[in-house]
Each structure stands twice: as C-alpha cells, then as structure tokens.
C-alpha positions as CSV (number, residue, x, y, z in Angstrom):
1,M,83.4,86.6,85.4
2,R,81.3,88.7,83.0
3,K,82.5,88.5,79.4
4,F,82.9,91.6,77.3
5,D,80.6,91.1,74.2
6,G,80.4,94.6,72.8
7,D,82.1,96.4,69.9
8,D,83.0,99.6,71.6
9,L,85.2,100.2,74.7
10,V,86.2,103.5,76.3
11,V,89.7,103.6,77.8
12,A,89.4,106.0,80.7
13,T,92.6,108.0,80.1
14,H,93.9,111.1,78.3
15,N,97.3,109.4,77.8
16,T,97.7,108.6,74.1
17,G,100.6,106.2,74.8
18,K,98.4,104.2,77.2
19,L,95.6,104.1,74.6
20,E,98.0,102.8,72.0
21,E,99.3,100.1,74.3
22,I,95.8,98.9,75.1
23,A,94.8,99.0,71.4
24,D,97.7,96.8,70.6
25,L,96.8,94.3,73.3
26,L,93.2,94.1,72.2
27,S,93.8,94.3,68.4
28,P,92.9,90.6,67.9
29,Y,89.3,91.1,69.2
30,G,88.1,93.7,66.7
31,I,87.0,96.2,69.3
32,T,86.7,100.0,68.5
33,L,88.5,101.9,71.2
34,S,88.0,105.6,72.2
35,S,89.5,107.6,75.1
36,N,88.2,110.1,77.6
37,A,89.6,112.9,75.4
38,D,87.5,111.6,72.4
39,H,84.4,112.0,74.5
40,G,85.4,115.3,76.1
41,L,85.4,113.8,79.6
42,P,87.4,115.4,82.4
43,E,89.7,113.4,84.6
44,P,87.7,112.5,87.8
45,E,89.3,113.3,91.1
46,E,91.0,110.2,92.5
47,T,90.0,110.3,96.2
48,E,90.5,106.6,97.2
49,T,93.5,105.2,99.1
50,T,93.9,102.1,97.0
51,F,94.8,101.3,93.4
52,V,91.5,99.4,92.8
53,G,89.5,102.3,94.4
54,N,91.0,104.9,92.1
55,A,90.7,102.7,89.0
56,R,87.0,102.1,89.8
57,I,86.4,105.9,90.1
58,K,87.9,106.4,86.6
59,A,86.2,103.4,84.9
60,H,82.7,104.0,86.4
61,A,82.8,107.7,85.6
62,A,83.6,107.0,81.9
63,A,81.0,104.2,81.7
64,E,78.3,106.3,83.2
65,A,79.1,109.4,81.0
66,T,79.2,107.5,77.7
67,G,76.9,104.6,78.2
68,L,79.7,102.2,77.1
69,P,81.9,99.8,78.9
70,A,85.1,101.5,80.1
71,L,88.5,100.3,81.1
72,A,90.8,102.2,83.6
73,D,94.0,101.5,85.4
74,D,95.8,102.8,88.4
75,S,99.4,102.0,89.2
76,G,102.4,102.9,91.3
77,I,105.2,101.6,93.4
78,E,105.0,100.4,97.0
79,I,108.2,100.4,99.0
80,D,108.1,98.1,102.1
81,G,110.6,100.2,104.1
82,L,108.3,103.2,103.7
83,N,105.2,101.2,104.8
84,G,104.0,100.9,101.2
85,A,104.6,104.6,100.3
86,P,104.3,106.2,97.8
87,G,101.7,103.8,96.6
88,V,98.7,105.5,95.1
89,H,100.6,108.8,95.5
90,T,103.5,107.7,93.3
91,A,102.8,110.4,90.7
92,D,102.1,113.0,93.4
93,W,105.7,112.6,94.8
94,A,107.0,113.7,91.4
95,E,104.8,116.8,91.0
96,T,106.4,120.2,90.7
97,P,105.1,123.5,89.5
98,N,106.7,122.7,86.2
99,G,105.4,119.2,85.7
100,R,106.5,115.8,87.0
101,D,110.1,115.2,88.1
102,F,110.7,111.5,88.8
103,K,114.4,112.0,89.4
104,M,113.3,114.2,92.4
105,A,110.8,111.6,93.5
106,M,113.4,108.8,93.4
107,E,115.8,110.9,95.4
108,R,113.1,111.6,97.9
109,S,112.3,107.9,98.2
110,W,115.9,106.9,98.8
111,A,116.4,109.7,101.3
112,A,113.4,108.5,103.2
113,L,114.7,104.9,103.2
114,E,118.1,106.2,104.5
115,T,116.3,108.3,107.2
116,V,114.6,105.2,108.6
117,S,117.7,103.0,108.1
118,A,115.5,100.5,106.1
119,P,117.2,97.1,106.0
120,F,118.5,95.6,102.8
121,P,117.3,94.3,100.4
122,R,114.9,97.2,100.2
123,T,112.0,95.3,98.8
124,A,109.3,96.9,96.7
125,R,106.6,96.1,94.2
126,F,105.2,97.8,91.1
127,C,101.4,97.4,91.1
128,C,98.8,97.9,88.4
129,T,95.1,97.4,88.8
130,L,92.7,97.3,85.8
131,V,89.0,97.8,86.2
132,L,86.5,97.0,83.4
133,A,83.2,98.7,84.2
134,W,79.8,98.5,82.6
135,P,77.1,101.2,82.5
136,D,74.9,99.1,84.8
137,G,77.5,99.5,87.6
138,H,79.1,96.0,87.3
139,D,82.8,95.7,87.2
140,E,85.6,93.2,87.0
141,V,89.0,93.8,88.7
142,F,92.4,92.5,87.4
143,P,95.4,93.2,89.7
144,G,99.0,92.9,88.5
145,V,102.3,93.0,90.4
146,M,106.0,92.8,89.8
147,L,108.2,92.2,92.8
148,G,111.7,93.6,93.2
149,Q,113.9,95.9,95.3
150,I,115.0,99.5,95.4
151,V,118.6,100.1,94.4
152,W,120.9,103.1,94.4
153,P,122.3,105.0,92.5
154,M,119.9,105.2,89.6
155,R,120.8,103.0,86.7
156,G,119.6,103.3,83.1
157,N,117.6,105.7,81.0
158,Q,115.0,103.3,79.5
159,G,111.5,103.3,80.7
160,H,110.0,106.0,82.9
161,G,109.0,106.9,86.5
162,Y,110.8,104.8,89.1
163,D,112.3,102.4,86.6
164,P,116.0,103.4,87.2
165,I,115.9,102.4,90.9
166,F,113.7,99.3,90.6
167,Q,115.5,96.0,90.1
168,P,112.9,93.2,89.4
169,D,113.3,89.8,91.2
170,G,115.5,87.4,89.2
171,Y,117.4,90.2,87.4
172,D,120.6,92.0,88.1
173,I,119.6,95.1,86.1
174,T,116.9,97.7,86.7
175,F,113.8,98.4,84.6
176,G,115.7,101.5,83.6
177,E,118.4,99.4,82.0
178,M,116.0,96.8,80.5
179,D,114.9,96.8,76.8
180,R,111.3,98.0,76.8
181,W,110.1,94.9,75.1
182,E,111.8,92.7,77.6
183,K,110.2,94.7,80.4
184,N,106.8,94.5,78.8
185,K,107.0,90.7,79.0
186,I,107.3,90.7,82.8
187,S,105.9,94.0,84.1
188,H,103.0,94.6,86.6
189,R,100.9,96.0,83.7
190,T,101.5,92.9,81.6
191,D,100.5,90.7,84.6
192,A,97.2,92.6,84.9
193,F,96.5,92.6,81.1
194,R,97.1,88.8,81.0
195,K,94.2,88.4,83.4
196,L,92.0,91.0,81.6
197,K,92.2,89.0,78.4
198,A,90.0,86.3,79.9
199,C,87.1,88.8,79.6
200,F,87.6,89.0,75.8
201,G,88.3,85.3,75.1
C-alpha cells in the first residue's frame, strides 16, 4: 500500500458535510484539505456500474486537475431481493424535478420487493468505497460494508437516505432510529475510513 506523505489533499466532493466529516477523521494528521468547490472543479459524469468505478472517476479527475492527491467516495444500498438494485443508482431513484425525495425512493424499493414477493428477511447492505488517487495515476481502494435487512414501515427520522428502512445486523432498530454517533461507529463509511487510515499511519 502506498502511504500518503503530502500536506495537501483534495476531497473530490461539493458536499460540505462530507468535507467536514473527512476533516474530522484526518485531523490528527495535520493535512490541509480542500474540496472540488475550492478548486472550481465540476462534478465528473459517473458512468461506471460499480461503486469503485465511480469513486475512481471522481478521485482521478480531481487529482489530474489539481496536481494533488485526491480522495473520493461512492456509496449506496444494495438490496438482494432486487438483484442488488438500486446500488450505484441509489441517489438516482430519489431524483425528482424538485430535488431528491428519499421517501419516494424507499416506497419504490418496498413496492418492488412486494412485486417480486421477495422472501424475508429482505437482506441488504450499505456499501461505501473510498479511492485515494495520486496525480501519477496510482490509486488505493478501501471498501466498506454494513449488512442488514430492509424493513417496513419506515421507522425513525435520524440519518438520511434509506436509513429509516435499513435495520443493521445485530440491532432491532433502524439507522433512522439510531443516534448518529452510534451509527457512525458501525456504518459502512466508518468501515471504509478505518481501512483508509492505514495510508496515513
């Protein structure tokens, strides 16, 4: 594994919340972070069919444009009864002319499970893949996963996205009912970040 030995890192996102989350994670290492927005970079088109493929697109685009190492992630939910859908299209299922509506996306997912009479438990997993890319084209990949099942009706108003219908293994509450700090200890993103830290050690 190539170690990160620089002082500056681009986080390939326009999401300030994600930037803050990563800044907190990497705060012990004294790294200066910037985002795509800071460099005036557009969001590249995500044309791959896998999380790692789309994360690579974002990380390498930012590294090439800035000449700095760049970190990107791609994440979503895979539902076994839907052959892994929505997967990389998780956010797309929530798109409306007025922005994203994840309540609609969750209803669509449950209706699809009912249509195919998917057996119970309706297993699923949240996935997060981080890619750290260098300007010379090298990258390191860190996948994270949280296993669980889809439940209905929606429960809880914590978190975001599909959290109200995702019950992680070993728990009787959904991510939507879970304190955010408790969720952050076990989530798919935390799993990926835990592996990423090896690059900075």
